[in-house]
C-alpha positions in Angstrom: 113.7 80.0 72.1 115.0 76.5 73.0 117.6 76.5 75.8 119.4 74.0 78.0 118.9 74.0 81.7 121.5 73.1 84.4 120.1 72.8 88.0 122.8 73.1 90.7 122.4 72.1 94.4 124.4 74.8 96.2 126.2 73.9 99.4 124.2 75.2 102.4 127.4 75.5 104.4 128.4 78.6 102.3 126.9 82.1 102.7 124.8 83.8 100.1 127.7 85.6 98.4 129.9 82.5 98.2 127.0 80.5 96.8 126.4 83.1 94.1 130.1 83.2 93.2 130.1 79.4 93.0 127.1 79.3 90.6 128.5 82.1 88.4 131.9 80.3 88.3 130.2 77.1 86.9 128.2 79.2 84.4 131.4 80.9 83.2 133.0 77.5 82.7 130.1 76.4 80.6 130.2 79.6 78.5 133.9 79.2 77.9 133.6 75.5 77.1 130.8 75.7 74.6 130.8 79.3 73.4 127.2 79.9 74.5 125.4 82.6 76.5 124.2 81.8 80.0 121.6 83.2 82.5 121.9 82.4 86.2 119.0 82.4 88.7 119.6 81.8 92.4 116.8 80.3 94.5 116.5 80.1 98.3 114.7 77.3 100.1 110.9 77.7 99.9 108.8 78.0 103.0 108.0 74.8 104.7 110.6 72.9 102.8 114.2 71.8 103.5 116.0 74.9 104.7 119.2 73.6 103.1 117.7 73.6 99.6 119.7 76.5 98.1 119.9 75.9 94.3 120.5 77.6 91.0 119.0 77.4 87.6 121.3 78.1 84.6 119.8 78.5 81.2 122.2 78.5 78.2 121.6 78.8 74.4 121.8 75.7 72.3 123.9 77.5 69.7 127.2 79.3 69.9 127.1 83.1 70.3 129.0 84.9 67.6 129.5 88.7 66.9 126.5 88.6 64.4 124.2 86.5 66.6 123.6 82.9 67.2 125.8 80.5 65.2 126.1 76.7 64.9 124.4 74.3 67.3 126.4 72.7 70.2 125.6 69.1 69.4 128.2 67.5 71.7 125.6 67.2 74.5 123.0 65.8 72.2 124.9 63.1 70.3 124.5 59.5 71.6 128.3 58.9 71.7 129.4 62.1 73.3 126.4 63.2 75.4 126.9 60.8 78.3 130.7 61.4 78.7 130.2 65.2 78.4 127.5 65.3 81.0 129.7 63.2 83.3 132.5 65.6 82.8 130.3 68.6 83.7 129.2 66.8 86.9 132.8 66.2 87.8 133.6 69.8 87.2 130.8 71.0 89.4 131.9 68.6 92.2 135.5 69.9 92.0 134.4 73.5 92.1 132.1 72.9 95.1 134.9 71.1 97.1 137.4 73.8 96.3 135.0 76.4 97.6 134.2 74.4 100.7 137.9 73.9 101.4 138.7 77.6 100.7 136.1 78.7 103.3 137.3 76.0 105.8 134.1 73.9 105.6 134.5 70.2 106.3 131.7 69.1 104.0 132.5 67.5 100.6 130.4 66.3 97.7 130.8 63.5 95.3 129.2 63.5 91.8 129.3 59.7 91.6 126.3 57.5 92.4 126.3 55.5 95.7 127.0 52.3 93.7 130.1 53.8 92.1 131.2 55.2 95.5 130.8 51.7 97.1 128.1 53.1 99.5 125.7 50.3 100.2 122.6 52.6 100.4 119.6 53.2 98.1 119.4 56.8 96.8 116.1 58.6 97.4 113.9 60.0 94.6 113.7 63.7 93.6 110.2 64.9 94.6 110.0 67.8 92.2 107.7 70.8 92.7 104.4 69.1 92.3 105.0 66.3 94.9 106.7 68.8 97.2 103.7 71.1 97.2 101.3 68.2 97.8 103.4 67.0 100.7 103.6 70.4 102.3 99.8 70.9 102.2 99.2 67.4 103.5 101.7 67.9 106.3 100.0 71.2 107.3 96.6 69.6 107.3 97.8 66.7 109.4 99.4 69.1 111.9 96.2 71.1 112.1 94.2 67.9 112.9 96.8 66.9 115.4 97.6 63.7 113.5 101.1 62.3 112.8 102.4 63.1 109.4 102.6 60.3 106.9 103.7 60.8 103.3 100.9 60.9 100.8 102.5 60.9 97.3 104.2 57.8 95.8 107.6 59.4 95.7 107.4 60.6 99.3 106.3 57.1 100.5 109.0 55.5 98.4 111.6 57.8 99.9 110.4 57.0 103.5 110.6 53.3 102.7 114.1 53.7 101.3 115.3 55.7 104.3 113.8 53.1 106.6 115.6 50.4 104.7 118.9 52.4 104.7 118.5 53.0 108.5 117.9 49.3 109.0 121.0 48.4 107.0 123.1 50.9 108.9 121.8 49.6 112.1 122.7 46.1 111.1 126.2 47.3 110.2 126.5 49.1 113.6 125.4 46.0 115.4 127.8 43.9 113.4 130.6 46.4 114.2 129.6 46.4 117.9 129.6 42.6 117.9 133.0 42.5 116.3 134.4 45.0 118.8 132.9 43.0 121.6 134.4 39.8 120.3 137.7 41.5 119.8 137.7 42.8 123.4 136.7 39.4 124.8 139.4 37.8 122.6 142.0 40.1 124.0 140.9 39.4 127.5 140.9 35.7 126.9 144.4 36.0 125.4 145.6 37.8 128.4 144.2 35.2 130.6 145.5 32.4 128.4 142.0 31.1 127.7 142.5 30.0 124.1 139.2 28.0 124.1 137.1 31.0 124.9 139.0 33.0 122.2 138.1 30.4 119.5 134.5 30.2 120.6 134.1 34.0 120.4 135.7 34.0 116.9 133.2 31.4 115.7 130.4 33.4 117.2 131.5 36.6 115.6 131.8 34.9 112.2 128.4 33.3 112.4 126.8 36.6 113.3 128.6 38.5 110.6 127.5 35.9 108.0 123.9 36.1 109.2 123.9 39.9 109.0 125.4 39.8 105.5 122.9 37.3 104.4 120.0 39.4 105.7 121.3 42.5 103.9 121.7 40.6 100.6 118.2 39.1 101.0 116.8 42.6 101.5 118.5 43.9 98.4 117.3 40.9 96.4 113.6 41.5 97.4 113.9 45.2 96.5 115.2 44.4 93.1 112.4 41.9 92.5 109.8 44.4 93.6 111.2 47.1 91.2 111.3 44.7 88.3 107.6 43.6 89.0 106.6 47.3 89.0 108.5 47.9 85.7 106.9 44.9 84.0 103.4 46.0 85.2 103.9 49.5 83.8 105.1 48.1 80.4 102.0 45.8 80.2 99.6 48.7 81.0 101.3 51.0 78.5 101.0 48.3 75.8 97.3 47.6 76.5 96.5 51.3 76.5 98.3 51.8 73.1 96.4 48.8 71.6 93.1 50.1 72.8 93.8 53.6 71.4 94.9 52.1 68.1 91.6 50.1 67.8 89.5 53.1 68.6 91.4 55.2 66.0 91.1 52.5 63.3 87.3 52.2 63.9 86.9 56.0 63.7 88.8 56.3 60.4 86.9 53.4 58.9 83.6 55.1 59.7 84.8 58.4 58.4 86.0 57.0 55.1 82.8 55.0 54.6 80.7 58.2 55.0 82.7 60.0 52.3 81.8 60.2 48.6 83.6 57.6 46.5 85.7 60.2 44.7 86.8 61.8 48.0 87.9 58.6 49.7 91.3 58.1 48.1 92.2 61.7 48.8 91.3 61.2 52.5 93.3 58.0 52.7 96.3 59.7 51.0 96.2 62.3 53.8 96.0 59.7 56.6 98.5 57.3 55.1 101.0 59.4 53.0 103.4 57.6 50.8 106.2 60.2 51.1 108.7 58.8 53.7 109.0 61.9 55.8 105.3 62.6 56.0 104.6 59.0 56.8 107.2 59.0 59.6 105.4 62.0 61.1 102.1 60.2 61.0 103.6 57.1 62.5 105.2 59.1 65.3 101.7 60.2 66.4 100.2 56.7 66.1 99.8 54.8 69.4 101.7 51.8 67.9 104.1 53.6 65.7 105.1 52.6 62.2 103.9 49.0 62.5 100.5 50.1 63.8 100.1 52.7 61.1 100.8 50.1 58.4 98.4 47.5 59.9 95.8 50.2 60.2 96.1 51.3 56.6 95.8 47.6 55.4 92.7 47.0 57.5 91.0 50.3 56.5 91.6 49.7 52.8 90.3 46.1 53.1 87.2 47.4 54.9 86.8 50.0 52.1 87.0 47.4 49.4 84.3 45.3 51.2 82.1 48.4 51.5 82.6 49.3 47.8 81.7 45.7 46.7 78.5 45.9 48.8 77.6 49.3 47.4 78.0 48.0 43.9 75.9 45.0 44.7 73.1 47.1 46.3 73.2 49.5 43.3 72.8 46.6 40.9 69.9 45.3 42.9 68.2 48.7 42.9 68.6 48.9 39.1 67.2 45.4 38.5 64.2 45.9 40.8 61.9 47.9 38.4 62.5 45.4 35.5 61.3 42.5 37.6 58.3 44.6 38.6 57.2 45.2 35.0 57.5 41.5 34.1 55.0 40.9 36.9 52.6 43.6 35.7 53.9 46.7 37.3 56.3 48.0 39.9 56.6 46.0 43.0 55.1 47.5 46.1 56.7 45.1 48.6 58.3 46.8 51.6 59.7 43.7 53.1 63.1 43.8 51.1 66.0 44.8 53.3 69.3 46.1 51.9 72.7 45.6 53.6 73.9 49.0 54.6 77.5 47.8 54.6 79.7 45.7 56.9 80.2 46.9 60.5 83.9 47.5 61.5 
């Protein structure tokens, strides 16, 4: 049966009972909000991973639960207009419940469901590794430790996270250096003011501003380079996907052309009707499985039918030549025994 899944990162600051209560509280809110049934599974951190990775998986029905069974579908999370705002509302609800639990148990930690960009935090978020990449990294780390070699990430996501953490550390270090410079300038300015050395105060202010401008320029340049790199990767992925789709479409078209050419004439149209149905719904299903979608299916049908017309014309021409060959032989005194005549077996596709 189809279900919706909610994955919750539980605060490691709470104990096991409090984490379970928090997960059930969110599940109850979802049940009350949408009238669905929910199943809650609590997971502890796996061996060799982050020991703070307490999390919960909540599965809910996609339909409302009524006295006689499942009822109408809850489409508010699926619709284009309502899905985004509704998910944002659920994220906000989860953040509020977590912070209330942390405050109730006198824990200083707090969470924020908003992105770094919306929070105004000048950091790049890391990527979620997922179970496959996490397993590969654990095995790789164990192997490196066994060999006595330093651990270096192996998967793309882990390497990307290390690069982002390094960049974030670099930005934070620049901010700390900038803050230290500002504090130093401020202290020197206060000392100069006390001593009445206005010239030194002005010089330090100029120096602080120049250093702050340079640090800001470097941070902006680093962000610009990162955006250019991501855009280049995205464009490359789009090109590769397009080339792969075109290649698959050509192979498919060649295969269908060969198959239809091998069929008997009376079976060809039935085969083409199955591959290129005229009924809109069936044709949409066919187009969905085609590498190039509806446009690719239309172009393929046009090319295959044109190829079939060419093949049929050649078959008719060859049949006519075979029927005329004995007549020419009798005019010359008997059937022709020449073996040098070649017949076109049809156009290649």
